BARODO-965222 format. One record per residue (C-alpha): residue number from 1; residue in one letter; chain; x, y, z. Coordinates in nm, 3 decimals, decimal comma. Layout:
REM residues N
<r><k>NUM</k><r>A</r><c>A</c><X>X</X><Y>Y</Y><Z>Z</Z></r>
...
This chain:
REM residues 273
<r><k>1</k><r>X</r><c>A</c><X>11,385</X><Y>10,134</Y><Z>8,984</Z></r>
<r><k>2</k><r>X</r><c>A</c><X>11,449</X><Y>9,767</Y><Z>9,093</Z></r>
<r><k>3</k><r>X</r><c>A</c><X>11,202</X><Y>9,601</Y><Z>9,266</Z></r>
<r><k>4</k><r>X</r><c>A</c><X>11,368</X><Y>9,500</Y><Z>9,619</Z></r>
<r><k>5</k><r>X</r><c>A</c><X>11,422</X><Y>9,154</Y><Z>9,760</Z></r>
<r><k>6</k><r>X</r><c>A</c><X>11,274</X><Y>9,235</Y><Z>10,086</Z></r>
<r><k>7</k><r>X</r><c>A</c><X>11,078</X><Y>9,548</Y><Z>10,218</Z></r>
<r><k>8</k><r>X</r><c>A</c><X>10,966</X><Y>9,679</Y><Z>10,501</Z></r>
<r><k>9</k><r>X</r><c>A</c><X>10,659</X><Y>9,846</Y><Z>10,531</Z></r>
<r><k>10</k><r>X</r><c>A</c><X>10,535</X><Y>10,002</Y><Z>10,838</Z></r>
<r><k>11</k><r>X</r><c>A</c><X>10,154</X><Y>10,143</Y><Z>10,896</Z></r>
<r><k>12</k><r>X</r><c>A</c><X>10,090</X><Y>9,911</Y><Z>10,658</Z></r>
<r><k>13</k><r>X</r><c>A</c><X>9,746</X><Y>9,808</Y><Z>10,761</Z></r>
<r><k>14</k><r>X</r><c>A</c><X>9,593</X><Y>10,103</Y><Z>10,582</Z></r>
<r><k>15</k><r>X</r><c>A</c><X>9,620</X><Y>10,420</Y><Z>10,378</Z></r>
<r><k>16</k><r>X</r><c>A</c><X>9,973</X><Y>10,484</Y><Z>10,224</Z></r>
<r><k>17</k><r>X</r><c>A</c><X>10,140</X><Y>10,222</Y><Z>10,400</Z></r>
<r><k>18</k><r>X</r><c>A</c><X>9,865</X><Y>9,934</Y><Z>10,272</Z></r>
<r><k>19</k><r>X</r><c>A</c><X>9,902</X><Y>10,023</Y><Z>9,902</Z></r>
<r><k>20</k><r>X</r><c>A</c><X>10,286</X><Y>10,022</Y><Z>9,877</Z></r>
<r><k>21</k><r>X</r><c>A</c><X>10,321</X><Y>9,725</Y><Z>10,072</Z></r>
<r><k>22</k><r>X</r><c>A</c><X>10,061</X><Y>9,579</Y><Z>9,818</Z></r>
<r><k>23</k><r>X</r><c>A</c><X>10,241</X><Y>9,753</Y><Z>9,544</Z></r>
<r><k>24</k><r>X</r><c>A</c><X>10,564</X><Y>9,569</Y><Z>9,633</Z></r>
<r><k>25</k><r>X</r><c>A</c><X>10,443</X><Y>9,273</Y><Z>9,661</Z></r>
<r><k>26</k><r>X</r><c>A</c><X>10,269</X><Y>9,280</Y><Z>9,352</Z></r>
<r><k>27</k><r>X</r><c>A</c><X>10,572</X><Y>9,354</Y><Z>9,205</Z></r>
<r><k>28</k><r>X</r><c>A</c><X>10,751</X><Y>9,070</Y><Z>9,386</Z></r>
<r><k>29</k><r>X</r><c>A</c><X>10,918</X><Y>9,183</Y><Z>9,678</Z></r>
<r><k>30</k><r>X</r><c>A</c><X>10,911</X><Y>9,019</Y><Z>9,971</Z></r>
<r><k>31</k><r>X</r><c>A</c><X>10,725</X><Y>9,242</Y><Z>10,210</Z></r>
<r><k>32</k><r>X</r><c>A</c><X>10,726</X><Y>9,263</Y><Z>10,605</Z></r>
<r><k>33</k><r>X</r><c>A</c><X>10,415</X><Y>9,439</Y><Z>10,677</Z></r>
<r><k>34</k><r>X</r><c>A</c><X>10,417</X><Y>9,637</Y><Z>11,003</Z></r>
<r><k>35</k><r>X</r><c>A</c><X>10,087</X><Y>9,782</Y><Z>11,206</Z></r>
<r><k>36</k><r>X</r><c>A</c><X>9,992</X><Y>9,835</Y><Z>11,530</Z></r>
<r><k>37</k><r>X</r><c>A</c><X>9,646</X><Y>9,709</Y><Z>11,435</Z></r>
<r><k>38</k><r>X</r><c>A</c><X>9,647</X><Y>9,325</Y><Z>11,397</Z></r>
<r><k>39</k><r>X</r><c>A</c><X>9,295</X><Y>9,305</Y><Z>11,259</Z></r>
<r><k>40</k><r>X</r><c>A</c><X>9,379</X><Y>9,548</Y><Z>10,956</Z></r>
<r><k>41</k><r>X</r><c>A</c><X>9,718</X><Y>9,409</Y><Z>10,932</Z></r>
<r><k>42</k><r>X</r><c>A</c><X>9,602</X><Y>9,036</Y><Z>10,905</Z></r>
<r><k>43</k><r>X</r><c>A</c><X>9,323</X><Y>9,107</Y><Z>10,651</Z></r>
<r><k>44</k><r>X</r><c>A</c><X>9,596</X><Y>9,308</Y><Z>10,431</Z></r>
<r><k>45</k><r>X</r><c>A</c><X>9,834</X><Y>9,037</Y><Z>10,431</Z></r>
<r><k>46</k><r>X</r><c>A</c><X>9,595</X><Y>8,763</Y><Z>10,401</Z></r>
<r><k>47</k><r>X</r><c>A</c><X>9,576</X><Y>8,853</Y><Z>10,015</Z></r>
<r><k>48</k><r>X</r><c>A</c><X>9,917</X><Y>8,704</Y><Z>9,984</Z></r>
<r><k>49</k><r>X</r><c>A</c><X>10,233</X><Y>8,497</Y><Z>10,098</Z></r>
<r><k>50</k><r>X</r><c>A</c><X>10,460</X><Y>8,769</Y><Z>9,982</Z></r>
<r><k>51</k><r>X</r><c>A</c><X>10,323</X><Y>8,999</Y><Z>10,269</Z></r>
<r><k>52</k><r>X</r><c>A</c><X>10,393</X><Y>8,897</Y><Z>10,638</Z></r>
<r><k>53</k><r>X</r><c>A</c><X>10,238</X><Y>9,074</Y><Z>10,928</Z></r>
<r><k>54</k><r>X</r><c>A</c><X>10,414</X><Y>9,184</Y><Z>11,202</Z></r>
<r><k>55</k><r>X</r><c>A</c><X>10,238</X><Y>9,404</Y><Z>11,497</Z></r>
<r><k>56</k><r>X</r><c>A</c><X>10,422</X><Y>9,664</Y><Z>11,627</Z></r>
<r><k>57</k><r>X</r><c>A</c><X>10,365</X><Y>9,990</Y><Z>11,749</Z></r>
<r><k>58</k><r>X</r><c>A</c><X>10,624</X><Y>10,210</Y><Z>11,594</Z></r>
<r><k>59</k><r>X</r><c>A</c><X>10,633</X><Y>10,426</Y><Z>11,926</Z></r>
<r><k>60</k><r>X</r><c>A</c><X>10,802</X><Y>10,165</Y><Z>12,152</Z></r>
<r><k>61</k><r>X</r><c>A</c><X>11,118</X><Y>10,125</Y><Z>12,034</Z></r>
<r><k>62</k><r>X</r><c>A</c><X>11,149</X><Y>9,746</Y><Z>12,220</Z></r>
<r><k>63</k><r>X</r><c>A</c><X>10,877</X><Y>9,667</Y><Z>12,014</Z></r>
<r><k>64</k><r>X</r><c>A</c><X>11,065</X><Y>9,804</Y><Z>11,699</Z></r>
<r><k>65</k><r>X</r><c>A</c><X>11,374</X><Y>9,611</Y><Z>11,765</Z></r>
<r><k>66</k><r>X</r><c>A</c><X>11,210</X><Y>9,308</Y><Z>11,853</Z></r>
<r><k>67</k><r>X</r><c>A</c><X>10,996</X><Y>9,306</Y><Z>11,552</Z></r>
<r><k>68</k><r>X</r><c>A</c><X>11,301</X><Y>9,435</Y><Z>11,287</Z></r>
<r><k>69</k><r>X</r><c>A</c><X>11,499</X><Y>9,128</Y><Z>11,480</Z></r>
<r><k>70</k><r>X</r><c>A</c><X>11,225</X><Y>8,932</Y><Z>11,344</Z></r>
<r><k>71</k><r>X</r><c>A</c><X>11,198</X><Y>8,983</Y><Z>11,057</Z></r>
<r><k>72</k><r>X</r><c>A</c><X>11,613</X><Y>9,011</Y><Z>11,001</Z></r>
<r><k>73</k><r>X</r><c>A</c><X>11,563</X><Y>8,642</Y><Z>11,105</Z></r>
<r><k>74</k><r>X</r><c>A</c><X>11,266</X><Y>8,522</Y><Z>10,877</Z></r>
<r><k>75</k><r>X</r><c>A</c><X>11,308</X><Y>8,735</Y><Z>10,579</Z></r>
<r><k>76</k><r>X</r><c>A</c><X>11,705</X><Y>8,852</Y><Z>10,583</Z></r>
<r><k>77</k><r>X</r><c>A</c><X>11,725</X><Y>9,270</Y><Z>10,642</Z></r>
<r><k>78</k><r>X</r><c>A</c><X>11,513</X><Y>9,467</Y><Z>10,426</Z></r>
<r><k>79</k><r>X</r><c>A</c><X>11,673</X><Y>9,600</Y><Z>10,124</Z></r>
<r><k>80</k><r>X</r><c>A</c><X>11,406</X><Y>9,902</Y><Z>10,126</Z></r>
<r><k>81</k><r>X</r><c>A</c><X>11,232</X><Y>10,064</Y><Z>10,422</Z></r>
<r><k>82</k><r>X</r><c>A</c><X>10,889</X><Y>10,213</Y><Z>10,350</Z></r>
<r><k>83</k><r>X</r><c>A</c><X>10,809</X><Y>10,421</Y><Z>10,719</Z></r>
<r><k>84</k><r>X</r><c>A</c><X>10,468</X><Y>10,537</Y><Z>10,616</Z></r>
<r><k>85</k><r>X</r><c>A</c><X>10,320</X><Y>10,500</Y><Z>11,013</Z></r>
<r><k>86</k><r>X</r><c>A</c><X>10,182</X><Y>10,778</Y><Z>11,138</Z></r>
<r><k>87</k><r>X</r><c>A</c><X>9,877</X><Y>10,979</Y><Z>11,328</Z></r>
<r><k>88</k><r>X</r><c>A</c><X>9,709</X><Y>11,262</Y><Z>11,307</Z></r>
<r><k>89</k><r>X</r><c>A</c><X>9,681</X><Y>11,521</Y><Z>11,595</Z></r>
<r><k>90</k><r>X</r><c>A</c><X>9,440</X><Y>11,895</Y><Z>11,549</Z></r>
<r><k>91</k><r>X</r><c>A</c><X>9,382</X><Y>12,125</Y><Z>11,819</Z></r>
<r><k>92</k><r>X</r><c>A</c><X>9,501</X><Y>12,496</Y><Z>11,984</Z></r>
<r><k>93</k><r>X</r><c>A</c><X>9,867</X><Y>12,400</Y><Z>12,127</Z></r>
<r><k>94</k><r>X</r><c>A</c><X>9,746</X><Y>12,599</Y><Z>12,414</Z></r>
<r><k>95</k><r>X</r><c>A</c><X>9,502</X><Y>12,397</Y><Z>12,541</Z></r>
<r><k>96</k><r>X</r><c>A</c><X>9,530</X><Y>12,062</Y><Z>12,350</Z></r>
<r><k>97</k><r>X</r><c>A</c><X>9,618</X><Y>11,781</Y><Z>12,603</Z></r>
<r><k>98</k><r>X</r><c>A</c><X>9,995</X><Y>11,691</Y><Z>12,632</Z></r>
<r><k>99</k><r>X</r><c>A</c><X>9,934</X><Y>11,337</Y><Z>12,663</Z></r>
<r><k>100</k><r>X</r><c>A</c><X>9,769</X><Y>11,375</Y><Z>12,284</Z></r>
<r><k>101</k><r>X</r><c>A</c><X>10,092</X><Y>11,624</Y><Z>12,162</Z></r>
<r><k>102</k><r>X</r><c>A</c><X>10,355</X><Y>11,405</Y><Z>12,322</Z></r>
<r><k>103</k><r>X</r><c>A</c><X>10,179</X><Y>11,050</Y><Z>12,121</Z></r>
<r><k>104</k><r>X</r><c>A</c><X>10,183</X><Y>11,231</Y><Z>11,798</Z></r>
<r><k>105</k><r>X</r><c>A</c><X>10,561</X><Y>11,347</Y><Z>11,835</Z></r>
<r><k>106</k><r>X</r><c>A</c><X>10,622</X><Y>10,997</Y><Z>11,978</Z></r>
<r><k>107</k><r>X</r><c>A</c><X>10,456</X><Y>10,804</Y><Z>11,674</Z></r>
<r><k>108</k><r>X</r><c>A</c><X>10,548</X><Y>11,048</Y><Z>11,398</Z></r>
<r><k>109</k><r>X</r><c>A</c><X>10,908</X><Y>11,143</Y><Z>11,508</Z></r>
<r><k>110</k><r>X</r><c>A</c><X>11,070</X><Y>10,929</Y><Z>11,757</Z></r>
<r><k>111</k><r>X</r><c>A</c><X>10,861</X><Y>10,646</Y><Z>11,545</Z></r>
<r><k>112</k><r>X</r><c>A</c><X>11,103</X><Y>10,794</Y><Z>11,241</Z></r>
<r><k>113</k><r>X</r><c>A</c><X>11,414</X><Y>10,780</Y><Z>11,486</Z></r>
<r><k>114</k><r>X</r><c>A</c><X>11,312</X><Y>10,418</Y><Z>11,599</Z></r>
<r><k>115</k><r>X</r><c>A</c><X>11,280</X><Y>10,256</Y><Z>11,244</Z></r>
<r><k>116</k><r>X</r><c>A</c><X>11,634</X><Y>10,446</Y><Z>11,130</Z></r>
<r><k>117</k><r>X</r><c>A</c><X>11,829</X><Y>10,291</Y><Z>11,428</Z></r>
<r><k>118</k><r>X</r><c>A</c><X>11,687</X><Y>9,921</Y><Z>11,369</Z></r>
<r><k>119</k><r>X</r><c>A</c><X>11,717</X><Y>9,937</Y><Z>10,962</Z></r>
<r><k>120</k><r>X</r><c>A</c><X>12,003</X><Y>10,146</Y><Z>10,880</Z></r>
<r><k>121</k><r>X</r><c>A</c><X>12,302</X><Y>9,981</Y><Z>11,064</Z></r>
<r><k>122</k><r>X</r><c>A</c><X>12,209</X><Y>9,604</Y><Z>10,829</Z></r>
<r><k>123</k><r>X</r><c>A</c><X>12,224</X><Y>9,877</Y><Z>10,496</Z></r>
<r><k>124</k><r>X</r><c>A</c><X>12,549</X><Y>9,979</Y><Z>10,614</Z></r>
<r><k>125</k><r>X</r><c>A</c><X>12,723</X><Y>9,654</Y><Z>10,680</Z></r>
<r><k>126</k><r>X</r><c>A</c><X>12,528</X><Y>9,551</Y><Z>10,351</Z></r>
<r><k>127</k><r>X</r><c>A</c><X>12,666</X><Y>9,883</Y><Z>10,139</Z></r>
<r><k>128</k><r>X</r><c>A</c><X>12,352</X><Y>9,945</Y><Z>10,010</Z></r>
<r><k>129</k><r>X</r><c>A</c><X>11,937</X><Y>10,015</Y><Z>10,073</Z></r>
<r><k>130</k><r>X</r><c>A</c><X>11,643</X><Y>10,259</Y><Z>10,016</Z></r>
<r><k>131</k><r>X</r><c>A</c><X>11,458</X><Y>10,478</Y><Z>10,238</Z></r>
<r><k>132</k><r>X</r><c>A</c><X>11,133</X><Y>10,581</Y><Z>10,158</Z></r>
<r><k>133</k><r>X</r><c>A</c><X>11,026</X><Y>10,860</Y><Z>10,498</Z></r>
<r><k>134</k><r>X</r><c>A</c><X>10,683</X><Y>11,027</Y><Z>10,476</Z></r>
<r><k>135</k><r>X</r><c>A</c><X>10,690</X><Y>11,371</Y><Z>10,577</Z></r>
<r><k>136</k><r>X</r><c>A</c><X>10,436</X><Y>11,637</Y><Z>10,482</Z></r>
<r><k>137</k><r>X</r><c>A</c><X>10,394</X><Y>11,965</Y><Z>10,332</Z></r>
<r><k>138</k><r>X</r><c>A</c><X>10,234</X><Y>12,038</Y><Z>10,669</Z></r>
<r><k>139</k><r>X</r><c>A</c><X>10,583</X><Y>12,025</Y><Z>10,780</Z></r>
<r><k>140</k><r>X</r><c>A</c><X>10,713</X><Y>12,302</Y><Z>10,585</Z></r>
<r><k>141</k><r>X</r><c>A</c><X>10,395</X><Y>12,503</Y><Z>10,595</Z></r>
<r><k>142</k><r>X</r><c>A</c><X>10,255</X><Y>12,505</Y><Z>10,952</Z></r>
<r><k>143</k><r>X</r><c>A</c><X>9,878</X><Y>12,601</Y><Z>11,011</Z></r>
<r><k>144</k><r>X</r><c>A</c><X>9,702</X><Y>12,704</Y><Z>11,310</Z></r>
<r><k>145</k><r>X</r><c>A</c><X>9,529</X><Y>12,384</Y><Z>11,478</Z></r>
<r><k>146</k><r>X</r><c>A</c><X>9,778</X><Y>12,140</Y><Z>11,326</Z></r>
<r><k>147</k><r>X</r><c>A</c><X>10,109</X><Y>12,282</Y><Z>11,542</Z></r>
<r><k>148</k><r>X</r><c>A</c><X>10,170</X><Y>11,920</Y><Z>11,670</Z></r>
<r><k>149</k><r>X</r><c>A</c><X>10,164</X><Y>11,726</Y><Z>11,385</Z></r>
<r><k>150</k><r>X</r><c>A</c><X>10,357</X><Y>11,992</Y><Z>11,194</Z></r>
<r><k>151</k><r>X</r><c>A</c><X>10,632</X><Y>12,020</Y><Z>11,461</Z></r>
<r><k>152</k><r>X</r><c>A</c><X>10,656</X><Y>11,614</Y><Z>11,439</Z></r>
<r><k>153</k><r>X</r><c>A</c><X>10,632</X><Y>11,645</Y><Z>11,065</Z></r>
<r><k>154</k><r>X</r><c>A</c><X>10,886</X><Y>11,911</Y><Z>11,024</Z></r>
<r><k>155</k><r>X</r><c>A</c><X>11,125</X><Y>11,652</Y><Z>11,250</Z></r>
<r><k>156</k><r>X</r><c>A</c><X>11,100</X><Y>11,400</Y><Z>11,023</Z></r>
<r><k>157</k><r>X</r><c>A</c><X>11,265</X><Y>11,646</Y><Z>10,720</Z></r>
<r><k>158</k><r>X</r><c>A</c><X>11,545</X><Y>11,713</Y><Z>10,925</Z></r>
<r><k>159</k><r>X</r><c>A</c><X>11,594</X><Y>11,330</Y><Z>11,023</Z></r>
<r><k>160</k><r>X</r><c>A</c><X>11,585</X><Y>11,259</Y><Z>10,610</Z></r>
<r><k>161</k><r>X</r><c>A</c><X>11,854</X><Y>11,551</Y><Z>10,564</Z></r>
<r><k>162</k><r>X</r><c>A</c><X>12,094</X><Y>11,431</Y><Z>10,826</Z></r>
<r><k>163</k><r>X</r><c>A</c><X>12,073</X><Y>11,105</Y><Z>10,718</Z></r>
<r><k>164</k><r>X</r><c>A</c><X>12,147</X><Y>11,215</Y><Z>10,382</Z></r>
<r><k>165</k><r>X</r><c>A</c><X>12,467</X><Y>11,351</Y><Z>10,478</Z></r>
<r><k>166</k><r>X</r><c>A</c><X>12,554</X><Y>11,084</Y><Z>10,728</Z></r>
<r><k>167</k><r>X</r><c>A</c><X>12,484</X><Y>10,783</Y><Z>10,433</Z></r>
<r><k>168</k><r>X</r><c>A</c><X>12,695</X><Y>10,969</Y><Z>10,136</Z></r>
<r><k>169</k><r>X</r><c>A</c><X>12,890</X><Y>10,708</Y><Z>9,979</Z></r>
<r><k>170</k><r>X</r><c>A</c><X>12,751</X><Y>10,430</Y><Z>10,194</Z></r>
<r><k>171</k><r>X</r><c>A</c><X>12,523</X><Y>10,361</Y><Z>9,883</Z></r>
<r><k>172</k><r>X</r><c>A</c><X>12,197</X><Y>10,419</Y><Z>10,083</Z></r>
<r><k>173</k><r>X</r><c>A</c><X>11,945</X><Y>10,636</Y><Z>9,900</Z></r>
<r><k>174</k><r>X</r><c>A</c><X>11,714</X><Y>10,851</Y><Z>10,166</Z></r>
<r><k>175</k><r>X</r><c>A</c><X>11,407</X><Y>11,016</Y><Z>9,999</Z></r>
<r><k>176</k><r>X</r><c>A</c><X>11,159</X><Y>11,222</Y><Z>10,210</Z></r>
<r><k>177</k><r>X</r><c>A</c><X>10,775</X><Y>11,250</Y><Z>10,059</Z></r>
<r><k>178</k><r>X</r><c>A</c><X>10,612</X><Y>11,539</Y><Z>10,121</Z></r>
<r><k>179</k><r>X</r><c>A</c><X>10,274</X><Y>11,522</Y><Z>10,032</Z></r>
<r><k>180</k><r>X</r><c>A</c><X>9,962</X><Y>11,771</Y><Z>10,055</Z></r>
<r><k>181</k><r>X</r><c>A</c><X>9,660</X><Y>11,664</Y><Z>10,169</Z></r>
<r><k>182</k><r>X</r><c>A</c><X>9,591</X><Y>11,253</Y><Z>10,057</Z></r>
<r><k>183</k><r>X</r><c>A</c><X>9,304</X><Y>11,069</Y><Z>10,038</Z></r>
<r><k>184</k><r>X</r><c>A</c><X>9,361</X><Y>10,788</Y><Z>10,278</Z></r>
<r><k>185</k><r>X</r><c>A</c><X>9,140</X><Y>10,760</Y><Z>10,608</Z></r>
<r><k>186</k><r>X</r><c>A</c><X>9,311</X><Y>11,064</Y><Z>10,775</Z></r>
<r><k>187</k><r>X</r><c>A</c><X>9,171</X><Y>11,283</Y><Z>10,531</Z></r>
<r><k>188</k><r>X</r><c>A</c><X>8,855</X><Y>11,102</Y><Z>10,632</Z></r>
<r><k>189</k><r>X</r><c>A</c><X>8,950</X><Y>11,155</Y><Z>11,000</Z></r>
<r><k>190</k><r>X</r><c>A</c><X>8,989</X><Y>11,527</Y><Z>10,932</Z></r>
<r><k>191</k><r>X</r><c>A</c><X>8,670</X><Y>11,573</Y><Z>10,737</Z></r>
<r><k>192</k><r>X</r><c>A</c><X>8,453</X><Y>11,413</Y><Z>11,025</Z></r>
<r><k>193</k><r>X</r><c>A</c><X>8,636</X><Y>11,581</Y><Z>11,324</Z></r>
<r><k>194</k><r>X</r><c>A</c><X>8,738</X><Y>11,894</Y><Z>11,187</Z></r>
<r><k>195</k><r>X</r><c>A</c><X>8,494</X><Y>11,979</Y><Z>10,883</Z></r>
<r><k>196</k><r>X</r><c>A</c><X>8,622</X><Y>12,348</Y><Z>10,965</Z></r>
<r><k>197</k><r>X</r><c>A</c><X>8,969</X><Y>12,270</Y><Z>10,868</Z></r>
<r><k>198</k><r>X</r><c>A</c><X>8,918</X><Y>12,108</Y><Z>10,523</Z></r>
<r><k>199</k><r>X</r><c>A</c><X>8,618</X><Y>12,230</Y><Z>10,397</Z></r>
<r><k>200</k><r>X</r><c>A</c><X>8,532</X><Y>12,051</Y><Z>10,040</Z></r>
<r><k>201</k><r>X</r><c>A</c><X>8,925</X><Y>11,993</Y><Z>9,952</Z></r>
<r><k>202</k><r>X</r><c>A</c><X>8,976</X><Y>11,680</Y><Z>9,794</Z></r>
<r><k>203</k><r>X</r><c>A</c><X>9,273</X><Y>11,545</Y><Z>9,811</Z></r>
<r><k>204</k><r>X</r><c>A</c><X>9,547</X><Y>11,363</Y><Z>9,540</Z></r>
<r><k>205</k><r>X</r><c>A</c><X>9,538</X><Y>11,008</Y><Z>9,510</Z></r>
<r><k>206</k><r>X</r><c>A</c><X>9,783</X><Y>10,774</Y><Z>9,703</Z></r>
<r><k>207</k><r>X</r><c>A</c><X>9,879</X><Y>10,577</Y><Z>9,418</Z></r>
<r><k>208</k><r>X</r><c>A</c><X>10,007</X><Y>10,968</Y><Z>9,283</Z></r>
<r><k>209</k><r>X</r><c>A</c><X>10,201</X><Y>10,983</Y><Z>9,599</Z></r>
<r><k>210</k><r>X</r><c>A</c><X>10,376</X><Y>10,623</Y><Z>9,523</Z></r>
<r><k>211</k><r>X</r><c>A</c><X>10,436</X><Y>10,679</Y><Z>9,170</Z></r>
<r><k>212</k><r>X</r><c>A</c><X>10,617</X><Y>11,024</Y><Z>9,246</Z></r>
<r><k>213</k><r>X</r><c>A</c><X>10,850</X><Y>10,814</Y><Z>9,491</Z></r>
<r><k>214</k><r>X</r><c>A</c><X>10,913</X><Y>10,542</Y><Z>9,261</Z></r>
<r><k>215</k><r>X</r><c>A</c><X>11,016</X><Y>10,846</Y><Z>9,013</Z></r>
<r><k>216</k><r>X</r><c>A</c><X>11,239</X><Y>10,976</Y><Z>9,233</Z></r>
<r><k>217</k><r>X</r><c>A</c><X>11,405</X><Y>10,678</Y><Z>9,366</Z></r>
<r><k>218</k><r>X</r><c>A</c><X>11,534</X><Y>10,608</Y><Z>9,019</Z></r>
<r><k>219</k><r>X</r><c>A</c><X>11,720</X><Y>10,911</Y><Z>8,989</Z></r>
<r><k>220</k><r>X</r><c>A</c><X>11,909</X><Y>11,177</Y><Z>9,235</Z></r>
<r><k>221</k><r>X</r><c>A</c><X>11,691</X><Y>11,319</Y><Z>9,484</Z></r>
<r><k>222</k><r>X</r><c>A</c><X>11,572</X><Y>11,388</Y><Z>9,863</Z></r>
<r><k>223</k><r>X</r><c>A</c><X>11,214</X><Y>11,519</Y><Z>9,822</Z></r>
<r><k>224</k><r>X</r><c>A</c><X>10,926</X><Y>11,417</Y><Z>9,680</Z></r>
<r><k>225</k><r>X</r><c>A</c><X>10,625</X><Y>11,672</Y><Z>9,650</Z></r>
<r><k>226</k><r>X</r><c>A</c><X>10,378</X><Y>11,493</Y><Z>9,443</Z></r>
<r><k>227</k><r>X</r><c>A</c><X>10,033</X><Y>11,659</Y><Z>9,361</Z></r>
<r><k>228</k><r>X</r><c>A</c><X>9,985</X><Y>11,971</Y><Z>9,163</Z></r>
<r><k>229</k><r>X</r><c>A</c><X>10,095</X><Y>12,308</Y><Z>9,335</Z></r>
<r><k>230</k><r>X</r><c>A</c><X>10,265</X><Y>12,143</Y><Z>9,638</Z></r>
<r><k>231</k><r>X</r><c>A</c><X>10,656</X><Y>12,198</Y><Z>9,495</Z></r>
<r><k>232</k><r>X</r><c>A</c><X>10,550</X><Y>12,583</Y><Z>9,430</Z></r>
<r><k>233</k><r>X</r><c>A</c><X>10,377</X><Y>12,590</Y><Z>9,784</Z></r>
<r><k>234</k><r>X</r><c>A</c><X>10,748</X><Y>12,478</Y><Z>9,973</Z></r>
<r><k>235</k><r>X</r><c>A</c><X>10,923</X><Y>12,715</Y><Z>9,732</Z></r>
<r><k>236</k><r>X</r><c>A</c><X>10,636</X><Y>12,991</Y><Z>9,872</Z></r>
<r><k>237</k><r>X</r><c>A</c><X>10,754</X><Y>12,901</Y><Z>10,226</Z></r>
<r><k>238</k><r>X</r><c>A</c><X>11,165</X><Y>12,943</Y><Z>10,148</Z></r>
<r><k>239</k><r>X</r><c>A</c><X>11,110</X><Y>13,232</Y><Z>9,923</Z></r>
<r><k>240</k><r>X</r><c>A</c><X>10,822</X><Y>13,454</Y><Z>10,049</Z></r>
<r><k>241</k><r>X</r><c>A</c><X>10,711</X><Y>13,330</Y><Z>10,368</Z></r>
<r><k>242</k><r>X</r><c>A</c><X>10,562</X><Y>13,645</Y><Z>10,467</Z></r>
<r><k>243</k><r>X</r><c>A</c><X>10,285</X><Y>13,613</Y><Z>10,193</Z></r>
<r><k>244</k><r>X</r><c>A</c><X>10,212</X><Y>13,287</Y><Z>10,232</Z></r>
<r><k>245</k><r>X</r><c>A</c><X>10,143</X><Y>13,339</Y><Z>10,574</Z></r>
<r><k>246</k><r>X</r><c>A</c><X>9,920</X><Y>13,623</Y><Z>10,471</Z></r>
<r><k>247</k><r>X</r><c>A</c><X>9,709</X><Y>13,398</Y><Z>10,246</Z></r>
<r><k>248</k><r>X</r><c>A</c><X>9,647</X><Y>13,113</Y><Z>10,468</Z></r>
<r><k>249</k><r>X</r><c>A</c><X>9,605</X><Y>13,364</Y><Z>10,762</Z></r>
<r><k>250</k><r>X</r><c>A</c><X>9,301</X><Y>13,515</Y><Z>10,567</Z></r>
<r><k>251</k><r>X</r><c>A</c><X>9,171</X><Y>13,155</Y><Z>10,410</Z></r>
<r><k>252</k><r>X</r><c>A</c><X>9,145</X><Y>13,094</Y><Z>10,800</Z></r>
<r><k>253</k><r>X</r><c>A</c><X>8,980</X><Y>13,407</Y><Z>10,843</Z></r>
<r><k>254</k><r>X</r><c>A</c><X>8,730</X><Y>13,297</Y><Z>10,602</Z></r>
<r><k>255</k><r>X</r><c>A</c><X>8,724</X><Y>12,955</Y><Z>10,675</Z></r>
<r><k>256</k><r>X</r><c>A</c><X>8,692</X><Y>12,900</Y><Z>11,039</Z></r>
<r><k>257</k><r>X</r><c>A</c><X>8,649</X><Y>13,124</Y><Z>11,403</Z></r>
<r><k>258</k><r>X</r><c>A</c><X>8,985</X><Y>13,203</Y><Z>11,528</Z></r>
<r><k>259</k><r>X</r><c>A</c><X>8,951</X><Y>13,230</Y><Z>11,940</Z></r>
<r><k>260</k><r>X</r><c>A</c><X>8,777</X><Y>12,932</Y><Z>12,129</Z></r>
<r><k>261</k><r>X</r><c>A</c><X>9,025</X><Y>12,620</Y><Z>12,070</Z></r>
<r><k>262</k><r>X</r><c>A</c><X>8,904</X><Y>12,336</Y><Z>11,842</Z></r>
<r><k>263</k><r>X</r><c>A</c><X>8,776</X><Y>12,040</Y><Z>11,985</Z></r>
<r><k>264</k><r>X</r><c>A</c><X>9,068</X><Y>11,766</Y><Z>11,926</Z></r>
<r><k>265</k><r>X</r><c>A</c><X>9,064</X><Y>11,398</Y><Z>11,918</Z></r>
<r><k>266</k><r>X</r><c>A</c><X>9,306</X><Y>11,209</Y><Z>12,089</Z></r>
<r><k>267</k><r>X</r><c>A</c><X>9,611</X><Y>11,105</Y><Z>11,840</Z></r>
<r><k>268</k><r>X</r><c>A</c><X>9,576</X><Y>10,744</Y><Z>11,888</Z></r>
<r><k>269</k><r>X</r><c>A</c><X>9,461</X><Y>10,429</Y><Z>11,674</Z></r>
<r><k>270</k><r>X</r><c>A</c><X>9,564</X><Y>10,257</Y><Z>11,340</Z></r>
<r><k>271</k><r>X</r><c>A</c><X>9,869</X><Y>10,424</Y><Z>11,256</Z></r>
<r><k>272</k><r>X</r><c>A</c><X>9,844</X><Y>10,557</Y><Z>10,899</Z></r>
<r><k>273</k><r>X</r><c>A</c><X>9,974</X><Y>10,866</Y><Z>10,690</Z></r>
């Protein structure tokens, strides 16, 4: 796949965003790296002049509009958007704080809308561009105590499908990556705050996710399901949802105590998928 001249990567301070930004810079692209965490962003961008830092909260439309406008002036309109910014959230929907739920929706779902509206018009005018949006297998297979997160990612999937139709014939590729558990700081957050949900489960390597994205960009396709068994889970959800739900419920009964609400951690801090 051709390396973009200019790329914009969100959530570039850690996790998948950091790896994506570094990979693109190593391949020769000039990368506008966006993140809410200025210190983490500065550390990432200090390694090469190909990485340019822009502090931005993707949940804030005015901040996104300003950051992308500055990128346009500094580097030119991005040829590729890798929207990896996202935050986790866990808790029983009946008792989880409304502020926490709003924050995860604002970052994960509305953040995607903000980046699309800031970046896609330039791509339409140019007649080319690539959009890589991060969904999640959790958006296809919602689980107990992750309702807000699952809803936010399901919304990303809907946006990706709608964009695919709207960009048809305009020279713009849309790819929506739906990974399972990935070994990023988000996985460590989940293990630390809710060990009963993950147990000893290990995620796939971040590099495997980006390798799958590049393969899909090289061919026609919307969804990317990296990792062994991820595609099978997606198909089971579509073709045998009752069977899959029963398997998930049995696993939950064996791994956690149903009834009292699990504690939850506010969805704040650095954005990372």
